[in-house]
VEXKOL-718608 format. One record per residue: x, y, z of N, C-alpha, C in turn; residue in three letters. Coordinates in pm, whole numbers, plus 32768, in hexadecimal, padded with zeros to 4 digits. Layout:
N
XYZXYZXYZAla
...
//
This chain:
401
84FACC84BE958565CC72BF118539CCE0BF85Met
854ACCABC00C8559CD05C05085EBCCEDC09FThr
8601CD62C0F38680CD5CC1638654CD21C1CAHis
86BFCCBBC20086B4CC6EC27886A4CCB3C304Ala
8659CCAAC3428651CCC9C3D486D9CD0CC411Pro
86D9CD67C46187A3CD8CC48E8796CD3BC4F0Glu
8741CCFCC55F8744CC81C5B686C1CC41C5B3Tyr
86F7CBE4C5588687CB5CC5108659CB12C5A3Pro
85F3CB05C58B85C8CAA5C61F857ACA12C5DAArg
85F4C9C6C5F185F7C90BC5CC85CCC8E3C61AIle
8547C8A3C5EC8547C80BC63B855CC790C603Ala
85AAC756C69085D1C6AAC6858577C64AC6C2Gln
855DC5F1C66F84C9C590C69E851EC50EC695Val
8506C4C5C6E9854EC436C6CC84BFC3F3C73DIle
849FC359C7468429C305C7728456C31CC804Gln
84C5C2F8C81784ECC2A7C87B858DC31EC8A1Ser
85B3C305C91D863EC32FC94A8678C2ADC9BDVal
861CC271C9D68643C1E5CA2786E1C18ECA13Asp
874FC1A4CA4D87AAC15CCA4E87D5C0C1C9FBAla
875CC070CA27878FBFF4CA078741BFE8C983Pro
8705C05FC95186EDC05CC89A8731C047C858Ala
87B6C058C872883DC07DC836887CC0FAC7FBGly
88C7C0F9C79C8909C153C77888D6C1F9C747Gly
884DC1DBC6FF87FEC238C69E87C5C2AFC739Thr
87ACC264C7A4878FC2C5C80887F1C2F9C84FSer
887EC2C2C84088FFC303C885893FC362C7F6Thr
890EC353C7628921C39BC72B88BCC412C73AAla
884FC41CC71F87F1C487C74E8823C4CBC7C1Phe
8862C492C82F8874C4FBC871890FC557C862Leu
895AC51AC82289D5C55BC7F589C4C5A8C791Gly
894EC5A5C7188935C5FDC6C088D1C6A0C71CVal
88A7C684C75E8844C6EDC7D788C3C723C805Val
893DC6E9C85489A8C722C86F89EDC78BC81CGly
8A15C739C7C28A42C77AC75C8A1AC7EEC704Ala
8998C7ECC7158955C861C6E58963C8EEC76DLeu
894EC8BDC7C08948C927C83689A1C970C844Arg
8A42C91CC82D8A9BC958C8198A9EC9E5C7B9Ala
8A44C9E5C7488A42CA28C6E78A09CAC6C6FCGln
8A60CB35C7308A09CBA0C7448966CC0AC704Pro
89A6CBF6C68B8940CBCCC63188C3CB96C5F3Gly
88B9CB52C6748827CADEC67887CDCAF1C708Leu
8749CAC9C6F9870FCAC3C77786C1CA1AC726Ser
86FCC9C5C77D86CDC933C774865AC8FEC7E5Val
85F4C8B7C7BC85AAC89CC839859BC7C7C7FBArg
8599C7A0C84C858EC724C865850BC6E6C875Ala
84E6C67AC83E8463C632C85584A0C5A5C85FPhe
8451C55BC8A1847CC4C2C8B28406C46CC933Ser
83F0C429C92D839FC403C9AB83F1C3C7C9FDThr
83DEC3DBCA898459C40ACAFB8458C340CADBPro
84FCC344CB218532C2C8CB498513C287CBA5Pro
851CC1FECBD784D7C1CCCC658532C207CCD4Pro
84FCC1F1CD3B8544C242CDD485C6C1CBCDDAAla
85EDC23BCDDB8684C1D4CE2586E0C1DFCD74Gly
86BBC20DCD0686F4C1FDCC958799C25BCCA8Asp
87DDC259CC678878C299CC7F8820C31CCC22Pro
880EC319CBE48801C3A0CB3287A9C3FDCBA8His
8744C3E3CC18872CC437CC94877CC486CC88Trp
8803C46BCCB58866C4D3CCE18885C535CC8DGly
889AC525CBF688A7C577CBA08815C5D5CB70Ala
87B5C5B6CB83873FC5E3CB8C870DC65CCBECIle
8752C62BCC87873AC6C5CCC687CBC707CCEFGlu
8820C6E1CC9C8896C75FCCB8889BC78BCC40Arg
883AC791CBC18814C7CDCB278789C832CB8EAsp
8750C7E5CBCF86E9C855CC148714C8C2CC4FArg
8766C87BCCB88798C8F4CD1F880AC94FCCC8Arg
886EC932CC56889BC990CC018834C9E4CBC9Asp
87BFC9B6CB6587A1C9FACB098733CA1BCB4CVal
86CDC9B1CB8E8656C9D0CBDE85DAC97CCBB0Gly
8575C981CBF384FAC909CBF084C8C8DACB75Asp
84CBC954CB538497C971CAB384FFC940CA2BAla
8544C90CCA4885B9C8F4C9ED858FC853C9C0Ser
8538C7F0CA378534C78BCA3C8488C783CA3DTrp
8447C71CC9AD83D6C720C9D6839DC674C9D7Thr
8360C61CCA3A8373C5A5CA4882D2C570CA66Leu
8285C57EC9F08203C548C9E68241C49ACA47Pro
8197C46FCA5C81A9C3F6CA8A81ACC3A4CA59Ala
81AAC388C9C88193C30CC97A819FC320C8F6Gly
817CC2CCC8AA8186C2BAC811813CC28AC7D8Val
80EDC280C751807EC242C73F80ADC1A0C6EFGly
8057C193C6F38039C0D2C6C88018C0E1C61CArg
8023C072C5BA8025C047C56A801EC0D7C4FDPhe
7F75C112C4DD7F95C1A9C47E7F49C22CC4DEPhe
7F4CC212C5557F0EC247C5A17F84C2C7C609Arg
7F5EC320C5E67FD1C36EC6497FB8C376C6B9Thr
8050C3C9C6FE8013C3A7C77B8041C40DC7D0Gly
805CC434C864809EC4BBC8A880FAC4D6C85CGlu
8162C4BEC8328204C4F1C7F381BEC542C760Leu
81A7C4F2C72D8149C54DC67B80F7C5AAC6B6Gly
808FC59AC6FF8058C5F5C7308078C691C76DArg
80D8C666C7B38153C6F4C811818CC71EC779Ala
81E5C6D2C7268228C71BC6BF81C5C773C690Val
813CC724C65080E1C779C5F580C2C7EBC62CGly
808FC7CFC6A7805CC870C6EE80C2C8C7C6DEAla
817AC8AFC71681D2C920C6F681E2C946C669Ala
81B3C90CC61D81B1C928C57C8145C983C540Val
80FDC94CC5988052C9B8C56F808FCA4CC58DVal
80BDCA11C63980D7CA9AC6568153CAE9C620Ala
816CCAF0C5C781E7CB38C5A28267CB37C604Gly
827ACAD4C64582F8CABDC6998356CA85C640Glu
835ACA61C60A8380CA09C5AF83DDCA32C503Ile
8455CA3AC5128470CA87C44984AAC9EEC408Asp
84E6C996C4398518C912C427851DC8ABC466Leu
84B8C80EC3F4849DC7AFC4868538C74BC463Leu
853FC721C4B9859EC6A6C4748596C643C4F0His
8592C5E6C47A853BC542C4BD85BCC4BCC497Leu
85A6C47CC5348614C434C52085B6C3AEC508His
85EDC335C4DA85D0C2A8C4B6854BC2ADC46FGly
84E1C279C4478488C23DC3DF8418C223C410Leu
8409C19FC46A837CC12FC45A8379C17EC4CATrp
830AC1ECC4BE829FC21CC55D8259C282C4FFCys
81D7C241C52B8186C2B1C50B818DC340C531Pro
81D5C343C59781ACC3CBC5FD8215C41BC554Asp
827EC3FDC54382E4C437C4DB8297C453C46ELeu
825DC419C45281F3C419C3A2818AC49CC3D5Val
8149C47CC4508108C4F8C449815DC56EC45FHis
81AEC5A3C4B481E9C606C4A58218C629C410Ser
823EC5D4C3C38261C60BC35581EAC641C305Ala
8179C5F8C3248118C61EC2E280D8C6A7C2ECArg
80D5C6C3C36380B9C739C3B78115C7C6C37DVal
81B1C79EC37E8222C7E9C34C81E3C814C2C9Ala
81CEC7C2C275819FC7CAC1D58151C84AC1E3Arg
80D4C83DC2128053C86AC1E78089C90AC234Arg
80D9C8F0C29E80F2C989C2DA818EC9A7C2A9Ala
8191C97CC21E8228C9ADC1D482AFC9C3C23DSer
8298C972C26F8329C958C2DF838AC8EFC2A3Val
83FBC8F5C273844AC898C23F8471C81BC26DPro
847DC785C2578495C744C2AC853CC6F9C2A4Val
8556C6E4C2B085ECC6ACC2B685DFC5F3C322Val
85FFC5A6C2C085E0C4FFC3078666C4F0C305Trp
8666C481C36C870DC444C37386DCC3C4C3BAGln
8701C359C36B86CFC2E7C3628718C27DC3BBPro
8790C2A1C3D587D6C261C41887CCC1C8C41AHis
8809C1E1C3908817C10BC35C87A2C0BCC329Gly
873DC0FEC33886C0C0A5C3498694C0B1C2ABMet
86C5C112C23E86BFC106C1C78717C089C179Leu
8786C071C1B78809C017C177876DBF64C166Val
87BBBF4AC1038760BEEDC093876EBE6DC106Ala
87D4BE81C14A87C8BDEEC1A78769BE0AC20DAla
872EBE68C24286CFBE91C2AC866EBE85C25DAla
8641BED3C1EF85E0BEBBC19D8593BE52C1A3Ile
85D3BDFAC16D8579BD5EC166857FBD27C1F2Arg
8580BD57C26D854BBD2EC2CD84F9BD0EC2F3Gln
8472BD05C30683CABCF4C30083A2BD5EC2ABLys
83D9BD35C21883C4BD94C1A9833CBDA3C197Arg
82FABD57C18C826EBD55C1788210BDE9C1A0Leu
825ABDD0C25581EABE3FC2C78222BED1C28DLys
82BABEC1C24D82DEBF3AC22982BEBF74C1BDLys
829FBF16C172826ABF47C10181CEBF99C101Glu
8195BF39C15C80DDBF77C1648126C009C1DBVal
8169C02FC22881B2C0AEC27881B1C0FFC1F1Phe
821FC0D4C1A08245C143C13D81CBC16AC118Leu
818AC0FEC0C18100C164C06D8073C1A7C0D0Ala
8090C193C1528038C1CAC1A68064C275C1D5Ala
80DAC299C1808110C32DC19A8194C359C17EGly
81D9C2D3C1B7826EC2F6C1B982A6C31FC154Leu
82A2C2C6C10382C2C2D7C05C82CCC379C027Arg
822AC36EC0248220C428C0028294C48DC07AArg
827CC46CC0F182DCC4BAC166836FC4C5C12FAla
8388C44CC0EF844EC460C0C78434C488C06CLeu
83CBC489BFED83E4C4C3BF8983D5C547BF86Arg
83A2C584BFDD8360C62CC01183F6C660C077Asp
8447C5EFC0B58490C65BC0E08518C6A6C092Ala
8535C705C0CD85A7C777C0B08617C734C09DArg
8649C6BEC12286CBC667C12586D0C5E8C15BAla
8700C5AAC1138717C52EC16B879EC50FC197Ile
87C7C506C2008842C4F4C2308885C47DC274Ile
88C4C427C2318918C3BBC24C899AC3EBC27DTyr
89BFC370C2FC8A45C37FC3558A9EC36DC2E6Cys
8AB5C322C2978B37C312C2558B13C2E1C1C0Thr
8B63C2E2C17F8B6FC2D6C0E98B0BC25AC0C6Arg
8B64C202C1298B4BC15BC1068AB4C175C11DGlu
8A90C19DC18689DDC1B0C19A899DC1D1C134Glu
89ADC255C0E8897EC271C0778992C234C01AGln
89FDC1E8BFE189EEC1A2BF7E89B2C115BF8CGlu
899DC0D6BFFE8959C064C00988CBC07AC023Gln
8869C0F0C05B87F8C121C06A87A0C10FBFD6Ser
8740C0FEBFE486B2C0D1BF8E865AC135BFCFArg
864EC1C5BFC485CAC21EBFA38587C212BF67Pro
84FCC244BF5C84A9C22CBF0584A1C282BE92Pro
8466C236BE188487C272BDA2845DC30DBD88Arg
849CC394BD62847EC3D4BD46849DC433BDBAGly
850DC400BE3E855BC458BE7A85E7C48DBE30Val
85E3C4F1BE19865FC550BDE886D3C539BE0BArg
8719C503BDB287BDC4D8BDFC87F6C55FBDFCPro
87EDC5D4BDEA8826C65DBE2F880FC69ABE85Glu
87B7C639BEE5876EC666BF538795C5EABFC6Arg
87FAC582BF878835C537C00588C5C55DC031Thr
88E8C557C0A2895AC5B1C0E68972C51EC138His
8A24C55BC12F8A84C50FC1998A89C56DC221Val
8A7BC53FC2A18A8AC585C32B8A92C509C384Val
8B25C507C3A08B4AC4D3C4288B0CC4D7C494Pro
8AEBC449C4CF8AF2C455C54C8B00C4AAC5C6Leu
8B07C500C6268B78C53AC6728BACC4BCC702Pro
8C1BC4F0C7528C3BC479C7958C59C509C819Leu
8C21C503C8748C27C555C8F18C72C4F9C921Asp
8D08C4FBC9398D59C4B0C9808D29C499CA01Ala
8D51C43BCA6B8D35C438CAF08DC3C481CB38Pro
8D83C4D4CBAB8E05C4F7CBDB8E17C4CCCC55Leu
8E76C4BCCCD28E7CC492CD458E92C432CD43Gly
8E85C3C5CD128EB9C356CCE28F26C31ACD39Leu
8F1DC292CD818FB3C260CE03900FC268CD55Ala
9051C24ECDAB90BBC1F6CD1390BEC171CCEFPro
90DFC168CC6F90A8C0E9CC3790B1C076CCA9Arg
9159C078CCAC9182BFF1CCF39113BFEECD76Ala
90F4C03ACDBC90C0C01CCE42903FBFE4CE01Gln
8FFDC044CD728F45C007CD718F64BFACCD38Met
8FB0BF4ECCF88FD1BECACCB68FF2BE8BCD16Gln
9063BEA8CDA39040BE46CE168FADBE54CE4FAla
8F6ABEC7CE638EF8BE92CE928E88BE48CE6DAsp
8E93BE4CCDFC8E05BE22CD668E23BD99CD8FAla
8EC1BD4CCD6E8EDDBCC0CD708EBCBC85CDEBArg
8ED2BCBACE4D8ED3BC96CEE68E17BC8DCEE3Ala
8DC6BCFACEA08D66BCF4CEA68D18BC6FCE71Arg
8D5DBC54CDED8D02BBD7CDA78D2ABB72CD84Phe
8DA5BB28CDE68DE2BAC1CE188E36BA96CD88Ala
8E7BBB2BCD598EFBBB2ACCE28F76BB02CD26Ile
8FC9BAA4CD32906ABA97CD4590B6BB36CD39Pro
90D1BB85CD869117BBE7CD7F91AABBD5CD36Pro
91D0BB76CCF6921BBB5ACC8E9218BB39CC1DGln
917FBB33CBDC9183BAC0CB8A9156BB35CB23Ala
914EBB10CAB790FBBB44CA229088BB57CA48Arg
9048BBB1CA068FACBBC9CA198F8DBC31C9A0Ala
8F09BBDFC9578EBFBC40C8FB8E32BC80C91EVal
8E3ABD04C9468D92BD0CC9638D67BD4FC8C7Val
8CC1BCF0C9078C71BD38C8AE8BF8BD8AC900Phe
8BC8BDEDC8BB8B63BE1AC8FD8AD8BE64C8A5Met
8A74BE43C8BA8A1DBE54C879896CBE0EC897Gly
891BBE0EC8248882BDCBC83D88E0BD07C822Arg
88BEBCBFC88988B3BC2CC85E885BBC04C81DLeu
889ABC04C75087F7BBFAC72E8848BBA3C6A0His
87F1BBA0C6458823BB20C5BE887BBB8AC585Pro
8854BC33C561889EBC72C4F98909BCA3C535Val
8953BC84C5A989CEBC96C6058A04BC1BC5DELys
89FFBBC9C5BC8A37BB33C5A98AA3BB2CC5F6Arg
8A76BB30C68B8AACBAF6C6E18AEDBA6DC6B4Val
8AACBA24C6A78AC8B991C65F8B6EB9AAC60CGlu
8B60B9DBC5AC8BE5B9ECC56F8C62BA1CC5E0Leu
8C45BA6AC6368CB1BAA4C6938CF1B9E2C701Ala
8C50B9D8C7078C8FB967C7398CD9B8FBC703Met
8CCDB8E5C6858D1EB876C63A8D95B8BEC643Gln
8DB2B8FEC6188E2DB965C61E8E8CB969C680Ala
8E36B950C6F08EA0B965C7918EBCB8B5C753Ile
8E73B843C7408E74B7BCC7568ED5B7AFC6E3Ala
8F14B7ECC64D8F4EB801C6098FF7B814C62EGln
8FF4B86DC681905AB8C2C69C9095B864C6E7Ser
905FB7F7C71F908BB7E2C7E19108B790C7B3Ser
914DB766C74391A7B719C72F9223B783C76FAla
9200B811C71B9284B868C71B9276B8A9C7C7Ala
91ECB8D1C7F691D7B911C8719186B8ABC8CBLeu
91A0B851C9089143B81CC94D90FCB851C9C0Pro
9151B892C9F09113B8E9CA5690C1B958CA2EAsp
907DB96CC9B2902DB9C3C96C8F80B9CFC9B1Leu
8F6BBA31C9FD8EF0BA44CA328EB3BA8BC9D9His
8E0FBA90CA0A8D9BBAD5C9A48D3FBB06C9EBLeu
8D32BB7BCA1E8CF3BBD5CA818C73BC36CA14Leu
8C20BBE0CA468B94BBFCC9FB8B3DBC8ECA47Leu
8B59BCE2CA238B30BD7ECA718A87BD79CA33Ile
8A36BD6BCA6B8987BD6BCA198934BD0ECA59Gly
88CBBD03CA4D8836BCECCA52881BBCCEC9DDAsp
87A0BC3EC9AB872BBC0EC95A86DFBBC0C986Gly
86B9BB76C91A8629BB2FC933865DBAC1C986Asp
861CBA80C9FB8669BA1CCA368683B98BC9F4Ala
85D9B986C99F863AB910C94186AAB912C8E3Gly
86A3B987C8B78749B9B4C85F87AEB99EC8D0Tyr
87AAB999C9298815B9D2C9718844B931C9B5Val
87BAB8F1C99B87CDB869C9B88835B7FEC934Gly
8814B846C8E98848B7DBC86B88D2B823C875Thr
8905B89BC8AC8978B8BEC88D89E5B862C8F6Leu
8983B87DC98189AFB806C9E389DDB791C9C3Arg
89AEB74CC9588987B6A6C91A89F9B6D3C8F7Ala
8A20B704C8768A86B72FC7F78AFBB723C857Leu
8B16B783C8CB8B8DB7A5C9058BD2B70FC950Ala
8B6BB6C4C9748B89B621C9858BB2B5ACC91AGly
8B46B5C0C8AE8B6FB56FC83C8C06B59BC808Gln
8C2DB633C8168CB4B632C7D28D1AB644C851Leu
8CFFB5F4C8C78D66B5DDC93E8DB5B662C968Gly
8D3BB6BAC9518D97B73AC98F8D2FB79BC9EFIle
8CEFB731CA388C94B765CABA8CACB78DCAF8Ala
8D0EB76ECB538D8AB7ABCBA28DA9B84FCBA0Gly
8DECB84CCB1A8DE4B8BCCAE58DA1B95CCA96Arg
8D25B919CAB68CC2B968CA6E8C7FB9A0CB29Val
8C75BA1ECAF78C23BA6BCB748BAFBAADCB4DHis
8B5EBAB3CB6B8AB1BAF8CB5E8A9ABB49CBCFPhe
8AE2BBC0CB9E8ABFBC33CC2B8A24BC60CC3EAla
8A01BC75CBD8898FBCA4CBC18994BD34CB9DGly
8908BD80CBE48926BE3CCB9B8967BE59CBFFPhe
89BBBEBDCBE98A1ABF1ECC3B8A10BF9CCC04Val
89F3BFF8CC9289F5C07CCC528A57C0E9CCB4Gln
8A4DC15CCC688A91C1D7CCE18B17C1C8CCAFGly
8B66C1D5CD238C18C1D6CD158C11C125CD07Ala
8BBBC0DCCD638C03C052CD3C8C2DC03FCCA5Asp
8BBCC076CC5D8BD1C077CBAD8C4FC053CB8ALys
8C6AC0D3CBB08D2DC0F5CB8F8D8DC08FCB9DTrp
8D5FC07FCC3E8D92BFFFCC758DBFBF66CC3BAla
8D35BF51CC128D1FBEEACBBC8D78BED7CB1FAla
8D56BF35CAFF8DB7BF5ECA808E5CBF4ACA80Leu
8E8ABF76CAE78EFBBF9ECB138F37BF0ACB34Ala
8EBEBEAFCB5A8EFBBE19CB898F20BDCFCB21Ala
8F21BDEDCABE8F3ABDACCA3A8FCEBDF4C9DDGly
903BBD94C9D49095BD8EC9729068BDFDC8FAAsp
8FF9BD98C8C08FB6BDDDC8288F1BBDCAC816Val
8EC4BDFCC7F18E4ABE24C7B68E2BBDCDC75ELeu
8DBEBD7BC7718D85BD64C70C8D0FBD8AC6ABThr
8D39BDADC64A8C88BDF3C5FE8C84BD95C57FLeu
8C28BD35C5898C05BCDBC5028B9DBCDDC4BAAsn
8B37BD29C4C48AC6BD38C4CD8AA5BCFAC438Ser
8A34BCD4C42A89E3BCEBC3808A04BD6FC31BLys
89C3BDD6C39389DABE4EC35889D1BEB6C3F8His
89E9BF3FC3D689FEBFA4C44789E4C01BC41CGlu
899EC06EC4438987C101C4108A25C127C40EAsn
8A45C13AC47F8AB8C15BC4BD8B30C0FEC507Phe
8B0AC0EBC54F8B7CC0A6C58F8B81C0D8C5C8Gly
8B35C133C64F8B82C197C6C88BD8C147C710Phe
8BA6C0E7C73F8BFBC067C7B88C93C099C772Val
8CAEC05AC6E38D56C07BC6EA8D88C0F2C714Ala
8D59C14CC6F98D92C1F1C71F8D97C1EAC7A6Val
8D3DC1EBC7CC8D00C1BDC87C8DB4C154C8BBGlu
8DB2C0DAC8708E1AC099C8A58EC8C107C88AAla
8ECCC130C83C8F3BC16BC80F8F53C1F2C893Leu
8EEAC229C8C58EC7C287C93E8F0CC264C9ABCys
8F17C1E9C9C18F69C180CA188FFBC13CCA34Val
8FFFC154C9A69089C0F7C97D907BC084C959Gly
9002C025C8FB8FD2BFB2C8C78FE9BFD2C848Thr
9016BF87C802902ABF7AC78D8FBCBF3FC73CLeu
8F68BF6EC6E48EF0BF28C68E8F21BF02C61BPro
8F02BE4AC6378EFBBE08C5DA8E6BBDFBC54EVal
8E69BE26C4E28DFABE4CC4CF8DE2BDC5C42BMet
8D72BD71C41E8D71BD4CC39B8D6ABDC3C335Thr
8D8FBD8EC2A58D85BE12C24C8D1EBE24C239Ser
8CA9BDEAC23B8C10BE04C1EE8BF9BE7EC23EAsn
8C3BBEB3C2C28C00BF0CC3178C2FBFC0C2D9Leu
8BF4C025C2DC8C24C0BFC2C18C8BC0C5C307Ala
8CB3C0C6C36B8D03C10CC39A8DA8C09EC386Leu
8D83C028C35F8E04BFFDC3768E79C03EC301Ala
8E58C056C28E8EB6C087C2378ED5C0FAC267Pro
8EA3C141C2C28EC0C1CEC2D98F1BC1C3C338Glu
8F36C15CC3818F86C174C3F08FD3C0FFC3A9Leu
8FE8C098C366905AC070C321909AC0AAC2DBAla
9068C12FC28B90A4C16BC257911EC1CFC292Ala
9109C1FDC30A9174C21FC360919FC1E7C3C2Val
91BBC15AC3B791E3C113C3F891E0C10DC45DAsp
9111C116C4AC90FEC146C54990A5C0ECC538Gly
908BC086C5149051BFD4C50F9081BF87C4C5Gly
9047BF05C4ED904EBEA3C4668FC0BE5FC458Val
8FBDBE63C3D68F59BE00C3788F8BBD9BC325Ser
8F09BD62C30D8F24BCC0C2F18E99BCB6C2B1Cys
8ED5BC1DC2628E3DBC1CC2348DD0BBC1C275Glu
8D59BBBFC27F8CF7BB96C2F68D01BB14C2E8Pro
8D3ABAC0C2BF8D58BA3EC2F28DB0B9ECC38AThr
8D73B986C3B98DB7B955C4478E48B955C444Ala
8E7AB949C3BE8F07B916C3CA8F6EB99FC3D0Thr
8EF1BA04C37A8F3FBA71C36A8F34BAABC3C5Ala
8EDEBABEC41D8EECBB05C49E8F10BAECC4E7Leu
8F2BBA84C50B8F7CBA1BC588901CBA32C533Gly
9056BA2FC4E490BBBA59C4D490FEBB05C4E7Lys
9084BB48C4E3908CBBE1C509906EBBF3C56AAla
906CBB8AC5D8906BBBC3C64090F2BBB5C689Phe
913BBB3FC657918DBB0BC66691F7BB85C652Val
91E8BBBEC5E7925ABBFBC5C99240BC8CC5EFArg
91B9BCC3C63391CEBD38C63D91EBBD3AC6E1Ala
91C8BCD4C71E91E8BCBAC7BE92AABC9CC7D7Ile
92F2BC78C74A936ABC5EC746939ABCC0C702Gly
9381BD3BC70093C3BDA1C689940ABDCFC70AHis
946CBDCEC6D59519BE2FC6F894FFBED7C717Pro
947BBEEAC6B8947BBF89C6D993D6BFA4C6F3Asp
93BCBF50C7439314BF43C75892CBBFD5C796Arg
9336C000C802930BC0A5C80F9331C0F3C7EDGlu
9387C0EAC76893ADC167C7199300C15CC6A7Gly
92DFC0C7C661926AC0FEC63A91FCC118C6B0Met
91F6C102C6F7917AC138C74B919DC1E3C745Val
91F9C208C7569211C2B0C763920FC2ECC6CBAla
9219C2AFC66591EAC2C4C5E8914CC2C0C5C2Arg
9111C26AC5FD9073C265C5EF905BC2D3C63BGly
9084C31DC6B99038C35CC702906FC3F3C6B0Gln
90C7C3F1C67990DFC470C65A907DC48DC5DEAla
9079C405C5668FFFC445C51C8F7FC42CC56ATrp
8F4EC40FC5D08ECBC41BC6258ECFC4A5C61DVal
8F26C4E8C6658F41C57EC6AB8F3BC5BDC619Ala
8F6AC5B2C5A28F70C611C5478ED9C60DC4F5Glu
8E96C5A3C5018E17C585C4968DBDC58FC50FHis
8DBBC566C5568D13C54DC5C68D1CC57EC616Leu
8D6EC5E8C6178D4EC67AC67D8CB0C693C6D2Ser
8C9DC6CAC7168C04C6F9C7148C12C79FC6C2Thr
8C9CC7BEC6E78C80C84BC6808C61C831C5F7Gly
8CCBC7DEC5BE8CE1C7DBC5088C6FC7ABC4FFAla
8C16C726C55E8BA1C720C4F08B21C782C532Val
8B14C7BCC57C8AD0C80EC5978AE1C893C528Gly
8B41C8C6C5098B60C911C4C28B1EC8C2C431Arg
8B40C85EC3E98B09C82EC3798A67C81DC35ESer
8A1FC7EAC3E68995C820C400895AC89FC405Leu
89B2C8E0C41B8985C969C43B896AC9BBC357Glu
89F3C982C36089C4C9A6C2AF8971C97AC26FArg
8971C8F0C27C8900C8CCC22C8888C8DDC260Leu
8853C8FEC2D987D9C94CC2F687ACC9CFC293Tyr
8824CA26C2CC8801CAAAC27F8803CA93C1EAArg
883ACA4BC1A3883ACA22C11E87A2C9DFC105Ala
877AC9D7C16586FAC964C1378676C9F9C147Val
8698CA38C1C28620CA88C1BE865FCB08C168Leu
86C0CB2EC14286DECBB1C0E68663CB4CC030Ala
865BCAFEC0558610CAAABFA88587CABFBFB7Arg
8554CAC0C04584D5CADAC0398468CB24BFF6Arg
//
């Protein structure tokens, strides 16, 4: 057993941080920010660069300005199939040069991450993996054959050798299926941090501006969805729920914030017509930056009804702008927020979801529910709380080397 360095040098590694990739890249930036706030750590981030104009460039440039250019390493690309790319080579070079005390890898299905773990093992540098929901049984079943091949090609051993595997929620831990040989005592639950937005306009102003932009009548009721338009998000279920709630809320609109495969989006448009709600479903496309927060404020409630979610970050973001989340009970955050009366949870059926929309929108204490949800977020998901939890874990792992 050795003592952990006084100021451990922690490398955070992810395949990409472009905003359209979804919540994992946002979570990565949040983790980096939470760790930067811990004075006892030295943090270096590795990722391929986001495309020009991506909103995450702002966070990266602020970080570089505050910490220094060396705080971010942005190689041009990743490998394909089983070939290592520039990202893996850059991380590996830093490990071999003795510049890293602990490697924290985000995601799974990337040859550069496996290569980084392999080099770290040879150099006796401990590795922490954070799969971000990619080990959940429902996620493993998608393209299962390809994933089994990838596991056999090195990922299985890398996960077995990991000094810790971090899950974002207890539900993710319970539903994940790591390879045999991963020791249960090496799995940990650390929530994702939320860096709450500052300087936003009042909710009423954001809502009015967004509704004007997306052609939603000012006095209508609205449900907002934000995320990839993809079958795993079950957008069809939300649309069916809107149709089923029409008797109680005939003016209920659905705002879809996000983009997806053109063929799939076409099927959603056709379904809206079949359900008789085409005039109340708004396809807004991808929205970024300050416009994202206004779009979330456009809804009276947010719907999150995916087949599975690693964390459901958008529910927390909706609370930040005063929009009450409605979540199906299969999702990790649903019982957490429902337990403090800070969100509405329901069974994952169109009938139950439609009734939940009606109940949440008409709830006499909807503002109180939002306030309770916000209080829970502040207590459990602050950057300080999450950063301290990760530092304790890192130091425990380093002390066991």
